[in-house]
Structure formats: structure tokens, C-alpha cells
C-alpha positions in Angstrom: 85.3 -45.7 -31.8 84.8 -43.5 -28.7 88.2 -42.0 -29.1 87.6 -41.2 -32.8 84.2 -39.7 -32.1 85.7 -37.5 -29.3 88.4 -36.2 -31.6 85.9 -35.6 -34.3 83.6 -33.7 -31.9 86.5 -31.6 -30.6 87.1 -30.3 -34.2 83.5 -29.2 -34.5 82.1 -25.8 -33.6 81.0 -25.0 -30.0 77.3 -25.0 -31.1 77.7 -28.5 -32.6 79.3 -29.8 -29.4 76.5 -28.4 -27.3 73.9 -29.9 -29.7 75.3 -33.4 -29.3 75.4 -33.0 -25.5 71.8 -31.9 -25.5 70.9 -34.7 -27.9 72.2 -37.4 -25.6 70.2 -36.1 -22.6 67.1 -35.7 -24.8 67.4 -39.3 -26.0 67.4 -40.6 -22.4 64.3 -38.5 -21.4 62.4 -39.5 -24.6 63.1 -43.1 -24.1 62.1 -42.9 -20.4 58.8 -41.2 -21.4 58.1 -43.8 -24.0 58.7 -46.7 -21.6 56.7 -44.9 -18.9 53.6 -45.1 -21.0 54.3 -48.7 -22.0 54.8 -49.7 -18.4 51.5 -48.0 -17.3 49.6 -50.0 -20.0 51.2 -53.2 -18.9 50.4 -52.7 -15.2 46.8 -51.9 -16.2 46.5 -55.2 -17.9 48.1 -56.9 -14.8 50.8 -58.5 -17.0 53.5 -58.4 -14.4 55.9 -60.7 -16.3 55.8 -58.2 -19.2 56.4 -55.4 -16.7 59.5 -57.1 -15.5 60.8 -57.4 -19.1 60.1 -53.7 -19.6 61.8 -52.7 -16.4 64.9 -54.7 -17.3 65.1 -53.2 -20.8 64.6 -49.7 -19.5 67.3 -49.9 -16.8 69.7 -51.6 -19.2 69.1 -49.1 -22.0 69.4 -46.1 -19.7 72.7 -47.5 -18.3 74.1 -48.1 -21.7 73.2 -44.6 -22.9 74.6 -43.0 -19.8 77.8 -45.0 -19.9 78.4 -44.1 -23.5 77.8 -40.4 -22.8 80.0 -40.5 -19.8 82.9 -42.2 -21.7 82.6 -39.7 -24.5 82.6 -36.8 -22.0 85.7 -38.2 -20.1 87.6 -38.8 -23.3 86.6 -35.4 -24.6 87.9 -33.8 -21.4 91.1 -35.9 -21.5 91.8 -34.7 -25.1 91.3 -31.0 -24.0 93.5 -31.4 -20.9 96.1 -33.2 -23.0 96.2 -30.4 -25.5 96.5 -27.9 -22.7 99.4 -29.9 -21.2 101.2 -30.0 -24.6 100.9 -26.2 -24.8 102.3 -25.8 -21.3 105.2 -28.2 -22.1 106.1 -26.3 -25.2 106.1 -22.9 -23.4 108.2 -24.4 -20.6 110.7 -25.8 -23.1 111.2 -22.5 -24.8 111.6 -20.8 -21.4 114.3 -23.2 -20.3 116.1 -22.8 -23.6 115.9 -19.0 -23.4 117.5 -19.2 -19.9 120.5 -21.0 -21.4 120.7 -18.3 -24.2 120.6 -15.5 -21.6 123.5 -17.1 -19.7 125.5 -17.2 -22.9 124.7 -13.6 -23.6 125.9 -12.6 -20.1 129.2 -14.4 -20.6 129.7 -12.5 -23.9 128.8 -9.1 -22.3 131.5 -9.7 -19.7 134.2 -9.8 -22.3 137.1 -7.4 -21.7 139.9 -6.5 -24.0 140.7 -10.1 -24.9 137.8 -10.4 -27.3 139.2 -13.3 -29.4 140.0 -15.3 -26.3 136.6 -14.5 -24.9 134.9 -15.7 -28.0 137.0 -18.9 -28.1 136.2 -19.6 -24.4 132.5 -19.0 -25.1 132.6 -21.6 -27.9 134.5 -24.0 -25.7 131.5 -23.7 -23.4 129.4 -25.4 -26.0 129.8 -28.8 -24.2 128.3 -27.3 -21.1 125.4 -25.7 -23.0 124.6 -29.0 -24.7 124.4 -30.5 -21.2 122.1 -27.7 -20.1 119.8 -28.2 -23.1 119.7 -32.0 -22.4 119.0 -31.3 -18.7 116.2 -28.9 -19.7 114.5 -31.5 -21.9 114.7 -34.0 -19.1 113.4 -31.5 -16.6 110.3 -30.7 -18.7 109.5 -34.4 -19.2 110.0 -35.3 -15.6 108.0 -32.4 -14.3 105.1 -32.6 -16.8 104.7 -36.4 -17.1 106.7 -38.1 -14.5 105.2 -36.9 -11.2 103.0 -39.2 -9.1 102.2 -39.4 -5.4 102.4 -43.2 -5.8 106.0 -44.5 -6.4 104.8 -47.4 -8.6 103.0 -45.0 -10.9 105.9 -42.6 -11.4 107.5 -42.5 -14.8 111.3 -42.3 -14.8 112.8 -40.6 -17.9 116.3 -40.3 -19.3 117.4 -37.9 -22.0 120.8 -38.2 -23.8 122.6 -36.6 -26.7 124.4 -39.1 -28.8 127.0 -38.2 -31.5 130.2 -39.3 -33.1 133.2 -38.5 -31.0 135.8 -36.1 -32.4 138.5 -38.3 -30.9 137.8 -41.7 -32.2 134.9 -41.2 -34.6 132.7 -43.7 -32.7 129.2 -43.0 -31.3 129.3 -41.6 -27.8 127.1 -39.8 -25.2 128.7 -36.5 -24.2 125.5 -35.2 -22.4 122.8 -37.0 -20.4 120.2 -36.3 -17.7 118.2 -38.7 -15.5 116.6 -38.9 -12.1 119.7 -40.3 -10.5 122.0 -37.7 -12.0 124.5 -40.4 -13.2 126.0 -41.0 -16.6 124.5 -43.8 -18.7 125.8 -47.2 -17.7 126.9 -47.9 -21.3 129.5 -45.1 -21.1 131.4 -47.2 -18.6 131.2 -50.2 -21.0 132.4 -48.0 -23.8 135.8 -47.6 -22.2 136.6 -51.2 -23.1 134.3 -51.5 -26.1 134.2 -48.3 -28.2 131.8 -50.0 -30.7 129.2 -50.6 -28.0 126.7 -48.3 -29.7 127.0 -49.8 -33.2 123.8 -51.7 -32.6 121.9 -48.7 -31.2 119.1 -46.9 -32.9 121.4 -43.8 -33.2 123.9 -45.9 -35.2 121.0 -47.1 -37.4 120.1 -43.4 -38.1 123.7 -42.6 -38.9 123.7 -45.5 -41.5 120.3 -44.4 -43.0 120.3 -42.4 -46.3 117.7 -40.0 -44.9 117.7 -39.5 -41.1 114.3 -39.6 -39.5 112.9 -39.8 -36.0 112.3 -43.4 -34.7 109.7 -44.2 -32.0 109.8 -47.5 -30.2 106.5 -47.9 -28.3 107.6 -51.2 -26.6 111.2 -52.2 -26.4 110.2 -55.9 -26.0 110.1 -55.8 -29.8 112.9 -58.1 -31.0 114.0 -55.5 -33.4 115.1 -53.2 -30.5 118.6 -54.3 -29.6 119.6 -54.1 -26.0 123.2 -53.1 -25.3 123.6 -54.8 -21.9 121.6 -57.4 -19.9 118.3 -56.2 -18.4 118.4 -52.9 -20.3 114.8 -53.5 -21.6 113.6 -53.7 -18.0 114.7 -50.1 -17.5 113.9 -48.8 -21.0 110.4 -49.7 -22.0 109.6 -46.9 -24.5 112.0 -44.7 -26.5 112.2 -42.0 -29.1 115.3 -41.1 -31.1 115.3 -37.7 -32.9 118.0 -36.7 -35.4 119.9 -33.4 -34.7 120.5 -31.9 -38.1 122.6 -29.0 -39.4 120.9 -26.3 -41.7 122.0 -28.4 -44.8 120.5 -31.6 -43.2 123.8 -33.1 -42.1 123.4 -35.5 -39.2 125.2 -34.1 -36.1 123.8 -36.6 -33.6 120.6 -37.7 -32.0 118.5 -36.5 -29.1 117.2 -39.6 -27.2 114.4 -39.8 -24.7 113.3 -43.0 -23.1 111.3 -44.0 -20.0 110.1 -47.1 -18.0 106.5 -46.9 -19.2 105.4 -49.1 -22.2 103.6 -47.0 -24.9 104.4 -43.7 -23.4 106.0 -42.6 -26.7 103.4 -43.5 -29.4 103.5 -43.2 -33.2 100.2 -41.3 -33.2 101.9 -38.5 -31.2 104.8 -38.3 -33.7 104.2 -34.7 -34.7 104.0 -33.5 -31.1 107.2 -35.2 -30.1 109.0 -34.0 -33.2 108.0 -30.4 -32.3 109.0 -30.8 -28.7 112.5 -32.3 -29.4 113.1 -29.9 -32.2 113.1 -27.0 -29.7 116.2 -28.5 -28.1 117.8 -30.2 -31.1 118.1 -26.9 -33.1 120.0 -25.3 -30.3 122.2 -28.3 -29.7 123.0 -28.3 -33.4 124.4 -24.8 -33.1 126.7 -25.8 -30.2 127.8 -29.0 -32.1 128.7 -26.9 -35.1 130.7 -24.6 -32.9 132.7 -27.5 -31.5 133.4 -28.8 -35.0 134.7 -25.4 -36.1 137.0 -25.3 -33.0 138.2 -28.8 -33.7 139.1 -27.8 -37.3 141.0 -24.7 -36.0 142.8 -26.9 -33.5 143.9 -29.5 -36.0 144.8 -27.0 -38.7 146.7 -24.7 -36.3 145.3 -21.7 -38.0 145.5 -18.4 -36.1 142.3 -16.5 -35.3 142.1 -13.2 -37.1 139.9 -10.3 -36.1 138.6 -8.1 -38.8 138.3 -4.3 -38.6 135.0 -3.2 -37.0 134.3 -1.1 -40.1 133.4 -4.4 -41.9 130.4 -4.7 -39.6 127.1 -4.5 -41.5 125.6 -2.0 -38.9 
């Protein structure tokens, strides 16, 4: 109730918010004045037992009103601070993605006479850029939400990009980022079991008719399948976001999970969708480049360069 009222109050005009703040203070003072007269009358009649009842009701009522006002104020401030944090996170995400784009532009500007070879090498660097985007997404999450001076309160994140391998057609993880800087444990298991991810949420999205983002607030849910023993002790909350091409073809998924239950919540779906879309759109471009290179490689088609006069400007 307090949370709903705080959000409702946040959507009101500044004048309305000030009015409700003044109203809560006025209610306390009016009630105090009313009881003050009542208490004076009681003492004049020397009915001390009635005075005790008045005192108890007065103190209790003031405490309740003050507590409610304090809770609303704290929740109101938390909502404002949360909105500001989301804005900062979004700006930081764009900044880190722009940094990757600038590096790509620098590599293209360094091209010499071998322009076709330079372009091909640039496209081959798509794997590295996907890793940079995944690392950027992890960095934003860890910096914005994972810090704590108390080790037990720290939230550990991991971000991975999952897609179907161009080698065997099975789901794999070509890019990942976490606090330890190690590859996911399941990638080692995949060497002997290429189908290890067939029970994952990513495989579920691949099998779906219409890919959509899936949020798991608590992995203790029996519907969330673990891929190895004790995985649910490390992954407590997760979100899997589809990476789509311009024609809505599924190219893979961007996965973020952490060791905090209910960190990723369904009520924040729009926010997490917008956050992950910043990285997934750029990852989609790199994946499509890799698919084109793979087609050229398997078809053995030569790369042709058109005359510059064909340029539109």
C-alpha cells in the first residue's frame, strides 16, 4: 500500500506533493491540540485513570502517524534515487558501447591500400567486439549494483552471450564476463556434452514461436533447470534477453544473472528490456557480420570491390 501510494504521489505535480507533506504535519498538530484540551479537562476533574488512557492513545496515535509519514517519505526518496540510478546506468551503457564503436572506427581509419583485406579483418574482429559489449554490460551492472563495503552484501553478476555455434549448430557461449574473469563452468562440460544447454532458458527461447525476454526472480523454482550440481547456489536470479535481427530472427540471447534472489523482478521488465537492448542491438550487428563471413567462407566466393563512382555521396 505504501509503495503504491508513493508511486502515485511521485506522478503528481510538485504542488500536490507539497500539500500531502503539509497535510501529514497538520494532522499531527491538530490531533495534539485536540488531545491537549481533552487532557486538561480530565486533569481538572482529577480523573487520573482517564488521563492515562488519553496519554496512551495520544502517544500511540502520534507514533503511528509519524511512522506512516516516515515510511512514505523513505519510499518516496528510494523511488527517486532508483530512477536517477537507472538514468545513470543507461548513460553509462551508451558511453561504453560508444567506446567500442570508436575503436572500430579507428581500425577502419588505419586501413592502407589493402581495403578488402582490411574490411574482412575488421569483420573478423566481431568476436572480440561481442566480448567487449558483454564485458561492458557486466561492468555497468557490477559498478552500479554490485558494490558494497560488506563482502556478504556484495552482489556478484555474470553476463553471457549465448548463440548457436556455426561449427556444430549447438548452443554455446562465445562471450562472457564475471568477477573472476573465467569462462562459464558449463563450457568445460560442453566439450564432452555438446547438448548441455538444451535444457537452458536460451534453448527454450530458441524453441519458442515468438522469442521474448524471460525473467527468473528465484531460481529455486522447479521450472528453472540447473545444468550442473549446485548451480542454483551461485545463480539466484536471472534474466535472458533475445538478441534479434532487424527481421526478428533470433541470433542468440544476452543473459545476466546474479547471486541475489529477486534482484531481477518482473515489475522492472521494461527497464531491463531497455538496458539489455542497448547491448543486444550492437551484438546483433556483429553476429550478422560473422554469419556473412561464414557464408563467404563456405561458398568460396571472391570478394569484389565496386567502383567508387557507385557511392551515393
